[in-house]
All heavy atoms as an XYZ file, in Angstrom:
1032
protein
N     102.565    210.126    125.073
C     102.755    208.795    124.561
C     102.614    208.823    123.048
O     101.618    209.265    122.514
C     101.744    207.860    125.197
C     101.992    206.431    124.828
S     101.531    205.324    126.143
C      99.941    204.844    125.816
N     103.651    208.359    122.351
C     103.642    208.386    120.906
C     102.844    207.240    120.316
O     102.689    206.194    120.931
N     102.333    207.459    119.133
C     101.577    206.405    118.453
C     102.379    205.813    117.308
O     101.874    204.977    116.585
C     100.255    206.964    117.919
O     100.540    208.045    117.036
C      99.356    207.413    119.048
N     103.635    206.273    117.161
C     104.467    205.781    116.076
C     104.805    204.309    116.295
O     105.200    203.900    117.380
C     105.742    206.616    116.002
C     106.545    206.336    114.766
C     107.688    207.349    114.648
O     107.428    208.548    114.807
O     108.805    206.891    114.414
N     104.634    203.541    115.249
C     104.905    202.107    115.322
C     106.404    201.851    115.286
O     107.136    202.489    114.558
C     104.227    201.418    114.137
C     104.270    199.916    114.183
C     103.553    199.320    112.981
N     104.261    199.502    111.731
C     105.307    198.760    111.346
N     105.765    197.812    112.121
N     105.888    198.986    110.203
N     106.858    200.894    116.096
C     108.265    200.511    116.084
C     108.574    199.757    114.800
O     107.722    199.040    114.275
C     108.588    199.584    117.258
C     108.658    200.260    118.592
C     109.103    199.251    119.638
C     109.285    199.911    120.986
N     109.773    198.952    121.986
N     109.798    199.910    114.347
C     110.270    199.118    113.210
C     110.428    197.674    113.682
O     110.992    197.412    114.740
C     111.614    199.674    112.679
C     112.231    198.723    111.661
C     111.410    201.059    112.073
N     109.885    196.747    112.872
C     109.956    195.317    113.198
C     110.997    194.661    112.303
O     111.002    194.854    111.093
C     108.595    194.649    112.994
C     107.537    195.142    113.959
C     106.167    194.554    113.645
N     106.132    193.120    113.720
C     105.867    192.427    114.819
N     105.604    193.069    115.943
N     105.843    191.111    114.802
N     111.859    193.881    112.933
C     112.954    193.231    112.210
C     112.940    191.742    112.477
O     112.621    191.305    113.578
C     114.296    193.801    112.680
C     114.472    195.306    112.529
C     115.690    195.761    113.315
C     114.607    195.681    111.064
N     113.332    190.985    111.473
C     113.529    189.554    111.624
C     115.023    189.288    111.446
O     115.613    189.734    110.465
C     112.731    188.787    110.577
C     112.845    187.266    110.666
C     111.507    186.647    110.319
C     113.897    186.744    109.724
N     115.620    188.622    112.409
C     117.018    188.201    112.298
C     117.002    186.690    112.113
O     116.397    185.967    112.916
C     117.828    188.593    113.544
C     117.795    190.113    113.758
C     119.266    188.079    113.440
C     118.416    190.937    112.639
N     117.648    186.224    111.043
C     117.552    184.814    110.714
C     118.876    184.123    110.463
O     119.870    184.760    110.117
N     118.843    182.834    110.669
C     119.954    181.934    110.334
C     119.397    180.891    109.379
O     118.470    180.163    109.722
C     120.501    181.239    111.578
C     121.308    182.091    112.499
C     122.615    182.538    111.901
C     123.558    181.375    111.649
N     124.866    181.829    111.120
N     119.972    180.833    108.196
C     119.460    179.941    107.151
C     120.468    178.837    106.888
O     121.672    179.075    106.862
C     119.179    180.735    105.861
C     118.638    179.824    104.783
C     118.208    181.867    106.141
N     119.963    177.641    106.667
C     120.814    176.530    106.290
C     121.352    175.769    107.487
O     120.833    175.850    108.591
N     122.408    175.026    107.239
C     122.950    174.140    108.257
C     123.967    174.817    109.167
O     124.477    174.196    110.095
C     123.591    172.927    107.585
C     122.620    172.083    106.757
C     123.366    170.951    106.060
C     121.496    171.545    107.615
N     124.265    176.069    108.909
C     125.214    176.830    109.723
C     124.688    176.966    111.148
O     123.615    177.499    111.369
C     125.390    178.200    109.071
C     126.312    179.123    109.841
O     126.921    178.683    110.832
O     126.411    180.284    109.437
N     125.433    176.461    112.101
C     124.999    176.511    113.490
C     125.683    177.567    114.320
O     125.582    177.558    115.541
N     126.361    178.503    113.666
C     127.071    179.563    114.395
C     126.148    180.773    114.529
O     126.065    181.593    113.622
C     128.348    179.945    113.653
C     129.292    178.803    113.500
N     129.251    177.953    112.415
C     130.274    178.351    114.298
C     130.186    177.042    112.542
N     130.829    177.241    113.679
N     125.458    180.862    115.642
C     124.461    181.924    115.774
C     124.791    182.977    116.819
O     123.960    183.818    117.112
C     123.082    181.329    116.040
C     122.965    180.624    117.373
O     124.016    180.324    117.994
O     121.833    180.361    117.797
N     125.986    182.957    117.345
C     126.332    183.958    118.364
C     126.196    185.372    117.805
O     125.621    186.252    118.449
C     127.748    183.738    118.886
C     128.082    184.727    120.009
C     129.474    184.591    120.518
N     129.705    183.231    120.990
C     130.859    182.799    121.450
N     131.889    183.615    121.491
N     131.006    181.572    121.859
N     126.724    185.605    116.610
C     126.651    186.937    116.009
C     125.211    187.377    115.780
O     124.859    188.523    116.053
N     124.382    186.468    115.299
C     122.975    186.812    115.060
C     122.286    187.184    116.372
O     121.507    188.132    116.427
C     122.256    185.648    114.388
N     122.587    186.427    117.422
C     121.966    186.737    118.722
C     122.464    188.067    119.277
O     121.686    188.827    119.870
C     122.255    185.608    119.709
C     121.476    184.344    119.394
C     121.820    183.252    120.379
C     120.992    182.004    120.134
N     121.389    180.900    121.016
N     123.737    188.358    119.090
C     124.281    189.644    119.565
C     123.634    190.803    118.808
O     123.230    191.804    119.407
C     125.820    189.661    119.428
C     126.436    188.711    120.456
C     126.367    191.080    119.575
C     127.919    188.458    120.266
N     123.497    190.649    117.500
C     122.857    191.709    116.703
C     121.384    191.850    117.094
O     120.878    192.967    117.238
C     123.004    191.416    115.190
C     124.470    191.536    114.778
C     122.106    192.331    114.351
C     125.107    192.895    115.003
N     120.703    190.729    117.276
C     119.290    190.788    117.675
C     119.141    191.538    118.995
O     118.262    192.387    119.144
C     118.716    189.378    117.783
N     119.998    191.250    119.944
C     119.917    191.927    121.250
C     120.246    193.414    121.120
O     119.567    194.256    121.721
C     120.854    191.268    122.253
C     120.903    192.047    123.560
C     121.650    191.341    124.595
N     120.633    190.885    125.537
C     120.858    190.113    126.550
N     122.049    189.651    126.773
N     119.907    189.784    127.368
N     121.274    193.750    120.344
C     121.643    195.164    120.166
C     120.494    195.940    119.528
O     120.190    197.068    119.946
C     122.906    195.279    119.311
N     119.847    195.333    118.535
C     118.724    196.008    117.878
C     117.542    196.140    118.841
O     116.879    197.174    118.888
C     118.331    195.245    116.614
C     119.366    195.314    115.477
C     119.066    194.282    114.407
C     119.409    196.721    114.870
N     117.269    195.101    119.608
C     116.198    195.167    120.606
C     116.491    196.253    121.634
O     115.622    197.061    121.978
C     116.037    193.821    121.305
C     114.860    193.798    122.281
C     114.985    192.758    123.327
N     116.149    193.069    124.158
C     116.712    192.233    124.994
N     116.251    191.027    125.121
N     117.753    192.584    125.725
N     117.716    196.287    122.123
C     118.090    197.295    123.114
C     118.017    198.710    122.554
O     117.851    199.675    123.304
C     119.498    197.028    123.651
C     119.572    195.769    124.518
O     118.499    195.212    124.884
O     120.700    195.327    124.819
N     118.142    198.824    121.232
C     118.049    200.139    120.586
C     116.594    200.542    120.315
O     116.341    201.621    119.795
C     118.834    200.135    119.266
N     115.647    199.669    120.662
C     114.238    200.032    120.557
C     113.469    199.385    119.422
O     112.290    199.675    119.233
N     114.110    198.516    118.665
C     113.406    197.833    117.585
C     112.673    196.612    118.130
O     113.081    196.021    119.122
C     114.395    197.363    116.509
C     115.119    198.489    115.831
C     116.409    198.831    116.215
C     114.512    199.208    114.824
C     117.082    199.870    115.602
C     115.179    200.255    114.205
C     116.466    200.586    114.593
N     111.605    196.215    117.444
C     110.988    194.923    117.729
C     111.731    193.885    116.906
O     111.866    194.048    115.686
C     109.509    194.921    117.350
C     108.661    195.758    118.259
C     107.182    195.605    117.979
O     106.785    194.541    117.465
O     106.447    196.547    118.259
N     112.241    192.860    117.550
C     113.098    191.888    116.870
C     112.536    190.486    117.061
O     112.235    190.070    118.178
C     114.542    191.950    117.410
C     115.416    190.915    116.707
C     115.121    193.351    117.232
N     112.445    189.776    115.949
C     112.068    188.360    115.960
C     113.300    187.584    115.508
O     113.859    187.880    114.441
C     110.893    188.082    114.992
C     109.652    188.848    115.424
C     110.607    186.598    114.907
C     109.365    190.057    114.623
N     113.736    186.626    116.286
C     114.870    185.791    115.903
C     114.330    184.426    115.487
O     113.584    183.793    116.238
C     115.864    185.654    117.053
C     116.986    184.683    116.750
C     117.795    184.864    115.646
C     117.208    183.571    117.546
C     118.802    183.976    115.340
C     118.223    182.672    117.260
C     119.013    182.888    116.144
O     120.004    181.991    115.835
N     114.754    183.947    114.314
C     114.189    182.710    113.785
C     114.730    181.447    114.443
O     114.101    180.406    114.370
C     114.483    182.567    112.280
O     115.896    182.456    112.080
C     113.909    183.723    111.489
N     115.905    181.534    115.025
C     116.572    180.328    115.473
C     117.345    179.712    114.317
O     117.377    180.245    113.209
N     117.959    178.576    114.588
C     118.847    177.935    113.620
C     118.085    177.137    112.562
O     116.927    176.775    112.753
C     119.797    176.990    114.350
C     120.805    177.641    115.280
C     121.511    176.575    116.108
C     121.801    178.464    114.496
N     118.804    176.858    111.474
C     118.416    175.881    110.451
C     117.114    176.212    109.734
O     116.292    175.334    109.483
C     118.362    174.477    111.058
C     119.623    174.131    111.792
N     119.630    173.501    113.005
C     120.921    174.366    111.503
C     120.869    173.343    113.428
N     121.679    173.860    112.529
N     116.940    177.455    109.383
C     115.759    177.878    108.640
C     116.013    177.726    107.139
O     117.152    177.781    106.680
C     115.448    179.346    108.953
C     115.221    179.626    110.421
C     113.953    178.972    110.928
O     112.877    179.260    110.435
N     114.086    178.091    111.903
N     114.962    177.569    106.375
C     115.045    177.622    104.923
C     114.657    179.031    104.484
O     113.998    179.770    105.239
C     114.074    176.616    104.270
O     112.736    177.025    104.571
C     114.329    175.199    104.763
N     115.012    179.415    103.264
C     114.540    180.720    102.773
C     113.017    180.830    102.826
O     112.485    181.886    103.172
C     115.067    180.760    101.334
C     116.309    179.938    101.373
C     115.969    178.801    102.327
N     112.327    179.743    102.503
C     110.863    179.769    102.552
C     110.356    180.011    103.974
O     109.377    180.743    104.174
C     110.300    178.440    102.021
C     110.483    178.229    100.534
C     111.876    177.686    100.133
O     112.729    177.468    101.026
O     112.095    177.489     98.937
N     110.998    179.403    104.944
C     110.593    179.604    106.342
C     110.841    181.046    106.780
O     110.007    181.646    107.477
C     111.356    178.630    107.254
C     110.980    177.173    107.041
S     112.195    176.019    107.754
C     111.765    176.129    109.486
N     111.973    181.611    106.373
C     112.288    182.997    106.740
C     111.253    183.944    106.142
O     110.723    184.827    106.830
C     113.716    183.377    106.279
C     113.939    184.883    106.351
C     114.747    182.643    107.126
N     110.940    183.762    104.872
C     109.971    184.659    104.231
C     108.577    184.459    104.828
O     107.864    185.435    105.080
C     109.988    184.458    102.699
C     108.822    185.195    102.044
C     111.319    184.946    102.129
N     108.187    183.225    105.094
C     106.878    182.987    105.721
C     106.797    183.672    107.085
O     105.785    184.292    107.418
C     106.623    181.481    105.855
N     107.854    183.571    107.869
C     107.867    184.232    109.183
C     107.839    185.748    109.021
O     107.116    186.447    109.740
C     109.108    183.805    109.993
O     109.099    182.378    110.135
C     109.120    184.463    111.368
N     108.607    186.260    108.060
C     108.626    187.710    107.829
C     107.237    188.222    107.466
O     106.809    189.266    107.957
C     109.624    188.042    106.722
N     106.520    187.477    106.633
C     105.173    187.898    106.245
C     104.217    187.784    107.421
O     103.402    188.677    107.668
C     104.683    187.049    105.070
C     105.455    187.225    103.762
C     104.985    186.221    102.731
C     105.350    188.641    103.247
N     104.318    186.688    108.147
C     103.435    186.480    109.297
C     103.658    187.552    110.365
O     102.710    188.033    110.976
C     103.686    185.099    109.883
C     102.786    184.749    111.036
C     103.056    183.344    111.558
O     104.075    182.737    111.242
N     102.156    182.834    112.346
N     104.906    187.918    110.575
C     105.242    188.899    111.612
C     105.197    190.337    111.094
O     105.420    191.274    111.852
C     106.634    188.604    112.187
C     106.720    187.278    112.916
C     105.945    187.279    114.234
O     105.621    188.356    114.768
O     105.652    186.178    114.723
N     104.941    190.483    109.787
C     104.786    191.817    109.183
C     106.005    192.698    109.465
O     105.881    193.825    109.929
C     103.513    192.467    109.713
C     103.020    193.579    108.805
O     103.401    193.600    107.626
O     102.263    194.438    109.297
N     107.195    192.168    109.169
C     108.421    192.890    109.484
C     108.746    193.921    108.412
O     108.297    193.826    107.272
C     109.621    191.932    109.673
C     109.357    190.953    110.802
C     109.980    191.221    108.388
N     109.562    194.876    108.800
C     110.029    195.922    107.892
C     111.381    195.569    107.286
O     111.734    196.078    106.227
C     110.151    197.241    108.660
C     108.852    197.599    109.337
O     107.847    197.787    108.635
O     108.827    197.652    110.583
N     112.136    194.743    107.984
C     113.456    194.378    107.497
C     113.846    192.974    107.928
O     113.380    192.475    108.949
N     114.686    192.356    107.105
C     115.208    191.018    107.393
C     116.726    191.096    107.415
O     117.331    191.542    106.444
C     114.776    189.996    106.325
C     113.258    189.863    106.282
C     115.438    188.638    106.580
C     112.756    188.996    105.128
N     117.317    190.654    108.519
C     118.765    190.568    108.616
C     119.168    189.108    108.723
O     118.662    188.383    109.572
N     120.052    188.683    107.836
C     120.489    187.287    107.832
C     121.965    187.207    108.177
O     122.773    187.991    107.689
C     120.273    186.654    106.465
C     118.841    186.599    105.958
C     118.824    186.048    104.543
C     117.985    185.756    106.878
N     122.289    186.233    108.997
C     123.679    185.931    109.297
C     124.046    184.664    108.539
O     123.406    183.635    108.702
C     123.840    185.717    110.804
O     125.117    185.181    111.074
N     125.079    184.765    107.700
C     125.492    183.619    106.897
C     126.997    183.423    106.992
O     127.766    184.313    106.657
C     125.097    183.819    105.431
C     123.616    183.676    105.117
C     123.330    184.099    103.699
C     123.173    182.251    105.340
N     127.384    182.267    107.427
C     128.797    181.913    107.491
C     129.071    180.634    106.699
O     130.180    180.122    106.717
C     129.222    181.719    108.952
C     129.066    182.941    109.841
C     129.298    182.576    111.297
C     130.018    184.038    109.417
N     128.073    180.143    106.012
C     128.182    178.837    105.353
C     128.759    178.901    103.948
O     129.044    177.866    103.355
C     126.799    178.191    105.280
O     125.953    178.959    104.442
N     128.888    180.087    103.380
C     129.338    180.213    102.003
C     128.203    180.118    100.999
O     128.446    180.144     99.792
N     126.983    180.025    101.458
C     125.824    179.896    100.571
C     125.145    181.242    100.317
O     124.012    181.282     99.830
C     124.828    178.907    101.158
N     125.827    182.338    100.590
C     125.204    183.659    100.483
C     124.719    183.972     99.066
O     123.714    184.637     98.891
C     126.158    184.747    100.975
C     127.525    184.648    100.398
N     128.501    183.879    100.968
C     128.065    185.192     99.282
C     129.608    183.978    100.249
N     129.367    184.759     99.212
N     125.438    183.495     98.032
C     125.030    183.786     96.647
C     123.791    183.015     96.222
O     123.213    183.300     95.182
C     126.180    183.504     95.679
C     127.256    184.556     95.783
O     126.978    185.712     96.084
N     128.493    184.151     95.547
N     123.404    182.043     96.997
C     122.179    181.291     96.733
C     121.039    181.786     97.619
O     119.921    182.024     97.152
C     122.416    179.784     96.997
O     123.473    179.333     96.155
C     121.156    178.977     96.739
N     121.331    181.933     98.906
C     120.272    182.225     99.879
C     119.729    183.643     99.747
O     118.505    183.842     99.718
C     120.772    181.931    101.302
C     120.957    180.410    101.443
C     119.818    182.489    102.354
C     121.629    179.967    102.714
N     120.598    184.639     99.662
C     120.087    186.017     99.580
C     119.215    186.222     98.336
O     118.101    186.757     98.452
C     121.227    187.034     99.627
C     121.668    187.362    101.023
C     122.851    186.851    101.516
C     120.912    188.174    101.839
C     123.269    187.139    102.801
C     121.310    188.480    103.130
C     122.498    187.959    103.614
N     119.680    185.805     97.135
C     118.799    185.991     95.962
C     117.471    185.237     96.086
O     116.438    185.734     95.640
C     119.648    185.430     94.805
C     121.051    185.643     95.252
C     121.017    185.373     96.740
N     117.498    184.069     96.714
C     116.247    183.321     96.875
C     115.294    184.058     97.805
O     114.089    184.139     97.540
C     116.521    181.910     97.392
C     115.274    181.058     97.387
C     115.571    179.603     97.526
C     114.283    178.792     97.345
N     114.528    177.359     97.412
N     115.822    184.601     98.893
C     114.975    185.391     99.815
C     114.376    186.591     99.072
O     113.173    186.866     99.191
C     115.797    185.866    101.029
C     116.314    184.676    101.833
C     115.035    186.897    101.867
C     115.510    184.234    102.988
N     115.194    187.290     98.314
C     114.691    188.456     97.574
C     113.607    188.045     96.581
O     112.591    188.728     96.442
C     115.852    189.150     96.850
C     116.874    189.842     97.754
C     118.121    190.200     96.953
C     116.279    191.081     98.419
N     113.821    186.921     95.891
C     112.840    186.447     94.909
C     111.527    186.050     95.598
O     110.440    186.380     95.136
C     113.432    185.276     94.131
C     112.607    184.835     92.940
C     113.326    183.812     92.064
N     113.871    182.686     92.792
C     115.175    182.478     93.046
N     116.064    183.331     92.610
N     115.580    181.423     93.705
N     111.633    185.343     96.712
C     110.426    184.930     97.438
C     109.653    186.143     97.956
O     108.421    186.163     97.905
C     110.799    184.002     98.602
C     111.296    182.606     98.199
C     111.904    181.897     99.416
C     110.170    181.778     97.615
N     110.369    187.149     98.445
C     109.694    188.369     98.898
C     108.982    189.057     97.727
O     107.840    189.487     97.862
C     110.694    189.334     99.545
C     111.200    188.948    100.926
C     112.385    189.836    101.324
C     110.096    189.042    101.969
N     109.657    189.145     96.601
C     109.036    189.779     95.424
C     107.809    188.990     94.974
O     106.784    189.581     94.632
C     110.059    189.884     94.298
N     107.898    187.679     95.012
C     106.755    186.835     94.615
C     105.557    187.048     95.527
O     104.409    186.847     95.116
C     107.136    185.355     94.644
C     108.085    184.963     93.517
O     108.291    185.772     92.589
O     108.643    183.845     93.589
N     105.812    187.441     96.767
C     104.734    187.679     97.746
C     104.371    189.157     97.844
O     103.729    189.579     98.813
C     105.148    187.163     99.127
C     105.462    185.681     99.174
C     104.210    184.845     98.986
C     104.525    183.368     99.155
N     103.366    182.537     98.892
N     104.813    189.934     96.857
C     104.542    191.383     96.831
C     105.099    192.090     98.063
O     104.529    193.069     98.539
C     103.040    191.665     96.700
O     102.550    191.097     95.518
N     106.218    191.594     98.586
C     106.865    192.222     99.737
C     108.302    192.607     99.400
O     109.183    192.590    100.254
C     106.851    191.271    100.937
O     105.543    191.149    101.430
N     108.511    192.944     98.136
C     109.847    193.322     97.702
C     110.364    194.600     98.331
O     111.546    194.913     98.215
N     109.488    195.340     99.042
C     109.951    196.554     99.710
C     110.532    196.267    101.098
O     111.001    197.175    101.773
C     108.831    197.578     99.820
C     107.623    197.073    100.593
O     107.472    195.836    100.742
O     106.832    197.913    101.053
N     110.529    195.015    101.513
C     111.161    194.641    102.778
C     112.673    194.785    102.624
O     113.257    194.224    101.700
C     110.817    193.179    103.155
O     109.407    193.038    103.204
C     111.426    192.804    104.495
N     113.286    195.536    103.506
C     114.737    195.760    103.432
C     115.455    194.488    103.880
O     115.181    193.960    104.957
C     115.152    196.953    104.320
C     116.669    197.106    104.334
C     114.487    198.228    103.834
N     116.367    193.999    103.045
C     117.148    192.815    103.367
C     118.607    193.229    103.546
O     119.169    193.901    102.690
C     117.016    191.743    102.260
C     117.913    190.546    102.562
C     115.565    191.302    102.110
N     119.163    192.840    104.669
C     120.573    193.109    104.939
C     121.159    191.871    105.602
O     120.444    190.927    105.931
C     120.747    194.354    105.812
C     120.101    194.281    107.166
C     120.853    193.973    108.289
C     118.747    194.515    107.323
C     120.278    193.913    109.547
C     118.147    194.447    108.573
C     118.910    194.153    109.692
N     122.470    191.865    105.749
C     123.065    190.666    106.319
C     124.481    190.876    106.784
O     125.035    191.973    106.712
N     125.019    189.774    107.264
C     126.386    189.802    107.730
C     126.999    188.426    107.677
O     126.297    187.420    107.647
N     128.314    188.422    107.647
C     129.024    187.161    107.621
C     130.377    187.323    106.966
O     130.808    188.440    106.671
N     131.024    186.219    106.754
C     132.315    186.224    106.066
C     132.017    186.076    104.582
O     131.765    184.979    104.091
C     133.216    185.099    106.587
C     133.437    185.283    108.090
C     134.538    185.081    105.828
C     134.139    184.131    108.770
N     132.016    187.204    103.895
C     131.579    187.243    102.506
C     132.609    188.031    101.699
O     132.921    189.176    102.055
C     130.176    187.869    102.408
C     129.196    186.979    103.190
C     129.742    188.030    100.960
C     127.827    187.528    103.356
N     133.143    187.447    100.635
C     134.140    188.153     99.820
C     133.586    189.459     99.245
O     132.399    189.538     98.892
C     134.464    187.159     98.699
C     134.047    185.828     99.231
C     132.890    186.096    100.156
N     134.437    190.463     99.139
C     134.032    191.787     98.671
C     133.338    191.726     97.309
O     132.330    192.407     97.105
C     135.248    192.721     98.600
C     134.914    194.146     98.237
C     134.005    194.845     99.255
O     134.128    194.591    100.464
O     133.153    195.649     98.815
N     133.852    190.915     96.389
C     133.225    190.864     95.066
C     131.809    190.284     95.147
O     130.925    190.652     94.372
C     134.077    190.077     94.059
C     134.322    188.630     94.430
C     135.585    188.421     95.275
O     136.101    189.403     95.859
O     136.037    187.268     95.355
N     131.578    189.399     96.082
C     130.228    188.862     96.271
C     129.313    189.908     96.898
O     128.119    189.964     96.585
C     130.257    187.609     97.141
C     130.902    186.422     96.437
O     131.141    186.507     95.209
O     131.174    185.419     97.115
N     129.863    190.732     97.782
C     129.053    191.795     98.397
C     128.535    192.742     97.322
O     127.359    193.102     97.312
C     129.869    192.555     99.463
C     130.136    191.641    100.661
C     129.149    193.835     99.890
C     131.079    192.219    101.703
N     129.397    193.122     96.409
C     128.981    194.021     95.325
C     127.854    193.383     94.517
O     126.840    194.028     94.226
C     130.189    194.372     94.432
C     129.748    195.126     93.185
C     131.218    195.179     95.214
N     127.999    192.110     94.167
C     126.967    191.422     93.379
C     125.664    191.301     94.168
O     124.577    191.486     93.617
C     127.464    190.041     92.958
N     125.754    191.016     95.459
C     124.550    190.886     96.282
C     123.822    192.231     96.396
O     122.590    192.289     96.352
C     124.897    190.334     97.662
C     125.329    188.867     97.685
C     125.905    188.496     99.046
C     124.166    187.951     97.334
N     124.588    193.300     96.533
C     123.955    194.617     96.631
C     123.300    194.999     95.304
O     122.244    195.605     95.292
C     124.962    195.652     97.115
C     125.301    195.426     98.591
C     126.338    196.370     99.131
O     127.251    196.779     98.425
N     126.233    196.692    100.406
N     123.908    194.619     94.196
C     123.278    194.877     92.895
C     121.979    194.083     92.760
O     121.037    194.512     92.103
C     124.225    194.494     91.764
C     125.295    195.498     91.546
C     126.090    195.190     90.290
N     127.208    196.102     90.198
C     128.445    195.745     89.896
N     128.730    194.501     89.604
N     129.396    196.642     89.849
N     121.935    192.924     93.398
C     120.741    192.072     93.341
C     119.629    192.574     94.261
O     118.493    192.123     94.147
C     121.107    190.635     93.692
N     119.972    193.468     95.194
C     118.940    194.016     96.064
C     119.196    193.920     97.550
O     118.409    194.441     98.341
N     120.260    193.251     97.953
C     120.613    193.245     99.375
C     121.127    194.641     99.702
O     122.028    195.147     99.045
C     121.685    192.180     99.691
C     122.100    192.257    101.149
C     121.174    190.789     99.340
N     120.532    195.255    100.696
C     120.837    196.669    100.947
C     122.180    196.898    101.625
O     122.829    197.912    101.385
C     119.723    197.297    101.779
C     118.394    197.355    101.057
C     118.317    198.484    100.062
N     118.530    199.761    100.678
C     117.601    200.463    101.338
N     116.374    200.031    101.399
N     117.900    201.609    101.900
N     122.614    195.972    102.477
C     123.890    196.182    103.166
C     124.410    194.854    103.693
O     123.637    194.016    104.161
C     123.687    197.158    104.336
C     124.895    197.389    105.214
C     125.962    198.255    104.532
N     127.195    198.247    105.295
C     127.586    199.210    106.122
N     126.850    200.279    106.273
N     128.726    199.095    106.790
N     125.704    194.670    103.591
C     126.367    193.499    104.158
C     127.384    193.984    105.182
O     128.181    194.874    104.895
C     127.085    192.704    103.066
C     126.166    192.070    102.040
S     124.987    190.898    102.728
C     126.090    189.689    103.407
N     127.336    193.397    106.349
C     128.296    193.713    107.406
C     129.274    192.546    107.504
O     128.871    191.383    107.499
C     127.570    193.906    108.740
C     126.664    195.100    108.735
C     125.322    194.967    108.397
C     127.148    196.356    109.044
C     124.482    196.062    108.371
C     126.318    197.461    109.019
C     124.978    197.320    108.689
N     130.532    192.866    107.573
C     131.565    191.832    107.634
C     132.218    191.850    109.019
O     131.971    192.768    109.814
C     132.609    192.066    106.530
O     133.132    193.389    106.658
C     132.002    191.876    105.151
N     133.048    190.851    109.308
C     133.702    190.827    110.630
C     134.403    192.163    110.908
O     135.016    192.749    110.028
C     134.714    189.690    110.484
C     134.071    188.770    109.483
C     133.388    189.687    108.497
N     134.244    192.630    112.123
C     134.801    193.918    112.515
C     133.740    194.992    112.625
O     133.966    196.026    113.256
N     132.580    194.771    112.007
C     131.487    195.740    112.148
C     131.034    195.732    113.603
O     130.949    194.681    114.239
C     130.325    195.370    111.230
N     130.737    196.891    114.114
C     130.278    196.988    115.501
C     128.757    196.907    115.558
O     128.073    197.171    114.557
C     130.724    198.311    116.146
O     130.036    199.394    115.488
C     132.239    198.494    116.027
N     128.256    196.547    116.727
C     126.806    196.515    116.887
C     126.226    197.922    116.692
O     125.140    198.062    116.124
C     126.403    195.969    118.266
O     127.058    196.721    119.287
C     126.751    194.490    118.392
N     126.946    198.952    117.127
C     126.453    200.319    116.955
C     126.366    200.689    115.478
O     125.428    201.372    115.052
C     127.340    201.316    117.708
C     126.732    202.708    117.774
C     125.385    202.714    118.506
O     125.285    202.225    119.639
N     124.345    203.248    117.872
N     127.328    200.201    114.697
C     127.297    200.451    113.254
C     126.031    199.840    112.645
O     125.364    200.465    111.818
C     128.548    199.841    112.615
C     128.713    200.102    111.142
C     129.990    199.466    110.593
O     130.858    199.019    111.372
O     130.105    199.396    109.365
N     125.690    198.635    113.056
C     124.487    197.970    112.541
C     123.243    198.738    112.993
O     122.352    199.026    112.185
C     124.430    196.497    113.002
C     123.125    195.841    112.563
C     125.636    195.723    112.468
N     123.176    199.076    114.271
C     122.026    199.817    114.797
C     121.855    201.141    114.051
O     120.747    201.484    113.617
C     122.174    200.051    116.319
C     121.171    201.083    116.824
C     122.032    198.737    117.076
N     122.944    201.874    113.885
C     122.858    203.173    113.202
C     122.389    203.008    111.758
O     121.580    203.800    111.261
C     124.217    203.884    113.234
C     124.595    204.357    114.624
O     123.721    204.408    115.519
O     125.795    204.658    114.825
N     122.895    201.969    111.095
C     122.491    201.752    109.706
C     120.999    201.401    109.631
O     120.271    201.925    108.783
C     123.330    200.644    109.054
C     122.975    200.497    107.611
C     123.486    201.202    106.555
C     121.975    199.632    107.070
N     122.857    200.815    105.396
C     121.934    199.855    105.681
C     121.117    198.696    107.625
C     121.060    199.169    104.842
C     120.243    198.016    106.791
C     120.225    198.255    105.415
N     120.555    200.547    110.511
C     119.134    200.158    110.501
C     118.261    201.383    110.786
O     117.241    201.593    110.108
C     118.861    199.015    111.504
C     117.365    198.784    111.675
C     119.545    197.730    111.035
N     118.646    202.207    111.746
C     117.865    203.416    112.042
C     117.738    204.307    110.805
O     116.686    204.891    110.566
C     118.533    204.212    113.174
C     118.293    203.633    114.534
C     118.965    204.493    115.601
C     118.718    203.922    116.981
N     119.457    204.671    118.027
N     118.803    204.398    110.034
C     118.819    205.293    108.868
C     118.197    204.676    107.618
O     117.795    205.404    106.714
C     120.259    205.718    108.573
N     118.109    203.342    107.567
C     117.751    202.699    106.298
C     116.572    201.734    106.321
O     116.227    201.196    105.273
C     118.975    201.947    105.757
C     120.068    202.896    105.362
O     120.001    203.515    104.315
N     121.067    203.036    106.217
N     115.988    201.503    107.463
C     114.846    200.577    107.521
C     113.650    201.329    108.115
O     113.443    201.322    109.325
C     115.158    199.314    108.342
C     113.974    198.335    108.273
C     116.438    198.637    107.852
N     112.887    201.976    107.258
C     111.702    202.682    107.757
C     110.538    201.711    107.939
O     110.522    200.633    107.343
C     111.407    203.669    106.625
C     111.888    202.965    105.399
C     113.102    202.157    105.832
N     109.558    202.092    108.736
C     108.344    201.267    108.803
C     107.697    201.224    107.423
O     107.610    202.240    106.744
C     107.450    201.997    109.806
C     108.314    202.977    110.487
C     109.470    203.261    109.595
N     107.314    200.024    106.998
C     106.652    199.881    105.706
C     105.223    200.376    105.805
O     104.602    200.326    106.854
C     106.665    198.426    105.255
C     108.070    197.940    104.974
C     108.157    196.452    104.735
N     107.182    195.958    103.813
C     106.406    194.885    104.071
N     106.519    194.235    105.192
N     105.530    194.491    103.197
N     104.697    200.835    104.693
C     103.282    201.241    104.658
C     102.409    200.012    104.700
O     102.700    199.013    104.072
C     103.003    202.014    103.384
C     103.680    203.326    103.356
C     103.250    204.072    102.147
N     104.140    205.225    102.025
C     104.249    205.930    100.945
N     103.536    205.638     99.900
N     105.059    206.941    100.889
N     101.359    200.111    105.436
C     100.431    198.973    105.533
C      99.066    199.368    105.082
O      98.666    200.423    105.064
C     100.416    198.447    106.941
C     101.816    197.923    107.192
C     102.011    197.228    108.428
N     103.169    196.392    108.479
C     104.427    196.778    108.501
N     104.747    198.000    108.327
N     105.395    195.919    108.667
């Protein structure tokens, strides 16, 4: 029996966007791959997502955004994490996001953006390779 801690992930939906099928599919795929997954449910604020991430002591946050607010929400999440000394939490996301915005978001600190057509296995493989357990 191993004593290695599972990677904990938070999958969130921020804002008024009520399209959560993709977030639920990703949450289930990650859970089935052996990760501990917390799903926030709909209509969260960035503050609520970060508070939950801190409370649940997660290693990574994945956000699904289809509202067009990605240039506001992702930087706010990153700033709130940094303000709470949790800037080492890996933030990634998915949604319908223009390529030029993806480049800017990654420069700001979002580690990866998945766009329509990405497979659940692609997300799982990326998380396995890029979201290590944080030091506690």
